[in-house]
C-alpha positions in Angstrom: -33.2 -19.1 32.9 -31.6 -18.7 36.3 -29.7 -15.5 37.2 -26.5 -17.6 37.2 -27.1 -18.7 33.6 -28.0 -15.2 32.6 -24.8 -13.9 34.1 -22.8 -16.6 32.4 -24.4 -15.8 29.0 -23.7 -12.1 29.4 -20.1 -12.9 30.3 -19.8 -15.1 27.2 -21.3 -12.5 24.9 -19.1 -9.8 26.3 -15.9 -11.8 25.9 -16.9 -12.8 22.3 -17.3 -9.1 21.5 -13.8 -8.3 22.6 -11.1 -8.4 20.0 -8.0 -10.4 20.8 -4.8 -8.3 21.3 -3.3 -9.8 18.1 -6.4 -8.7 16.2 -5.9 -5.1 17.4 -2.2 -5.2 16.6 -2.9 -6.6 13.1 -5.4 -3.7 12.5 -2.9 -1.1 13.6 -0.5 -2.4 10.9 -3.4 -2.8 8.4 -4.5 0.8 8.6 -1.2 2.4 7.3 -0.8 -0.6 4.9 -4.1 0.3 3.2 -3.0 3.9 2.9 0.4 2.8 1.4 -1.3 0.6 -1.1 -3.5 3.4 -2.3 -0.7 6.0 -2.3 1.7 3.8 -4.3 -1.1 3.1 -6.8 -2.1 6.7 -7.4 1.4 8.2 -7.5 1.2 10.0 -4.2 4.9 10.0 -3.3 4.6 12.0 -0.1 1.7 9.9 1.2 3.5 6.7 0.2 6.6 7.7 2.2 4.6 8.4 5.3 2.4 5.3 5.0 5.1 2.8 4.2 7.2 4.0 7.1 4.3 3.7 9.5 3.4 0.3 8.1 6.9 -1.0 8.6 7.1 0.4 12.1 3.7 -1.2 13.1 4.7 -4.5 11.6 8.0 -4.5 13.5 5.9 -4.0 16.7 3.7 -6.9 15.6 6.7 -9.1 15.0 8.2 -8.2 18.3 5.0 -9.1 20.1 3.9 -12.2 18.2 6.6 -13.3 15.8 8.0 -16.0 18.0 5.0 -16.4 20.4 1.9 -16.6 18.3 -1.4 -17.0 20.3 -4.2 -19.3 19.3 -5.2 -20.2 16.7 -1.7 -19.6 15.1 0.3 -21.4 17.7 0.7 -24.6 15.7 1.5 -22.9 12.4 5.2 -24.0 11.9 5.7 -21.4 9.2 4.3 -18.5 11.3 7.6 -17.0 12.4 9.2 -17.1 8.9 6.0 -15.7 7.3 5.9 -12.8 9.8 9.5 -12.1 9.1 9.0 -12.2 5.4 6.2 -9.7 5.6 8.6 -7.4 7.5 11.1 -7.8 4.7 8.5 -6.8 2.2 7.5 -3.8 4.3 11.1 -2.6 4.3 11.5 -3.3 0.6 8.4 -1.2 -0.2 9.8 1.6 1.8 13.1 1.5 0.0 11.4 1.5 -3.4 9.3 4.5 -2.4 12.4 6.3 -1.3 13.9 5.5 -4.7 10.9 6.9 -6.6 9.7 3.4 -7.7 6.1 3.7 -6.6 4.8 1.0 -9.0 7.4 -1.4 -7.7 6.5 -0.6 -4.1 2.9 -1.2 -4.9 3.7 -4.7 -6.4 5.6 -5.5 -3.3 2.8 -4.4 -1.0 0.3 -6.5 -2.9 2.2 -9.6 -1.8 1.5 -8.6 1.9 -2.3 -8.9 1.8 -2.1 -12.2 -0.1 0.2 -13.6 2.5 -2.0 -12.2 5.3 -5.0 -13.9 3.8 -3.1 -17.2 3.4 -1.9 -17.1 7.1 -5.3 -16.5 8.5 -7.2 -18.8 6.2 -5.0 -21.8 6.8 -5.5 -21.3 10.6 -9.3 -21.2 10.3 -9.7 -17.4 10.7 -12.3 -15.8 8.5 -11.2 -12.2 8.4 -13.1 -9.3 7.0 -10.1 -7.9 5.1 -9.5 -11.3 3.5 -13.0 -11.3 2.1 -12.2 -7.9 0.6 -9.0 -9.3 -0.9 -11.0 -12.1 -2.6 -13.6 -9.6 -3.9 -10.8 -7.4 -5.2 -9.1 -10.3 -7.0 -12.4 -11.1 -8.8 -13.2 -7.5 -9.5 -9.8 -7.0 -11.2 -10.3 -10.2 -13.2 -13.5 -8.7 -14.6 -11.7 -5.8 -16.2 -9.7 -7.7 -18.8 -12.5 -10.3 -19.2 -14.8 -7.5 -20.4 -12.2 -6.3 -23.0 -12.2 -3.2 -25.1 -15.2 -3.9 -27.4 -18.5 -5.8 -27.4 -17.0 -8.6 -29.5 -14.8 -9.6 -26.6 -17.9 -10.8 -24.7 -19.9 -12.3 -27.5 -18.4 -15.8 -27.3 -20.2 -18.7 -25.7 -17.5 -19.4 -23.1 -16.6 -15.9 -21.9 -20.0 -14.8 -20.8 -20.6 -17.7 -18.5 -17.2 -17.3 -17.0 -17.9 -13.6 -16.3 -21.3 -14.5 -14.8 -19.6 -17.1 -12.6 -17.2 -14.5 -11.3 -20.0 -12.1 -10.5 -21.8 -14.8 -8.6 -18.7 -15.6 -6.6 -18.4 -11.9 -5.7 -21.9 -11.9 -4.5 -21.2 -14.8 -2.2 -18.2 -13.1 -0.9 -20.1 -9.9 -0.1 -22.9 -12.0 1.6 -20.3 -13.6 3.8 -18.4 -10.5 4.8 -20.8 -9.4 7.7 -20.1 -12.8 9.4 -16.4 -12.5 9.2 -14.1 -11.6 12.1 -12.4 -8.3 12.4 -11.8 -5.5 14.9 -14.8 -4.8 17.1 -16.4 -1.6 15.8 -18.2 1.1 17.7 -21.9 1.2 16.8 -21.5 4.3 14.6 -18.7 2.7 12.6 -20.6 -0.6 12.3 -23.5 1.3 10.8 -21.1 3.2 8.5 -19.6 -0.1 7.3 -23.0 -1.7 6.8 -24.1 1.3 4.6 -20.9 1.0 2.6 -21.5 -2.7 2.1 -25.0 -2.1 1.0 -23.8 0.4 -1.6 -21.2 -2.1 -2.9 -23.9 -4.8 -3.1 -26.1 -2.4 -5.1 -23.2 -1.6 -7.5 -22.5 -5.3 -7.9 -26.2 -6.0 -8.6 -26.0 -3.5 -11.5 -23.0 -5.5 -12.9 -24.9 -8.7 -12.6 -27.9 -7.2 -14.5 -25.6 -5.9 -17.3 -23.8 -9.3 -17.6 -27.0 -11.2 -17.6 -28.1 -9.1 -20.6 -24.7 -9.6 -22.2 -24.3 -5.9 -22.7 -20.6 -5.3 -22.8 -20.8 -1.5 -22.7 -23.1 -1.5 -19.7 -21.1 -4.2 -18.0 -17.9 -2.1 -18.3 -19.7 1.0 -17.1 -21.1 -0.9 -14.1 -17.7 -2.2 -13.1 -16.3 1.3 -13.3 -19.1 2.6 -11.0 -18.5 -0.2 -8.6 -14.8 0.3 -8.1 -15.0 3.6 -6.1 -17.5 2.0 -3.7 -15.0 -0.9 -3.1 -12.1 1.5 -2.7 -13.9 3.6 -0.1 -14.9 0.5 1.9 -11.4 -1.0 1.6 -9.6 2.2 2.8 -12.0 2.7 5.7 -12.4 -0.9 7.0 -10.0 -3.2 5.2 
């Protein structure tokens, strides 16, 4: 390959490794959002006040920068401006609910945000790391009621295949996560995230084994062991 082609290839790879400004802005809003989501779920009122305020402020900056001038690939999304504004309204609503002491209500409001973020990016062809985490979380939460309170809840011929299908979908989601877009990470953080993903895959494999054996007690225990690995990865990287 000529030196010109090598230079062109190096330039292409370097540009591909650079996150777009909108990606960085989205991550700046996502970091306090994740903290707010956890704080409102665990009853941490002080943490919730700080995190919801920071999230609202960061999303206001995001809206000012991109609400009416979205870059590619969002430029043709006719609902973009209204969606960005609605998310801002939810951020303010969550902050008001936290101030009023309604942490569960604030948490429910915040849950809408990541679902809307996922819808925005997905319909514009963006495969984002955090959206894969949202899909995984949705399936993980569905496993809990599906496993029920006793072994008899999983003994039917329909429920076990349904649970197994959910686990397979979660495995596909995890396999796809390393290929998703997201903020460019330093090497040390990339290694940290890879290790966290490996642990989550390990925990999910234990769930799969227990489900394959139709062992309700082991299945519930495996899901409980998996959740902390997910939460740690979610809080750190989305």
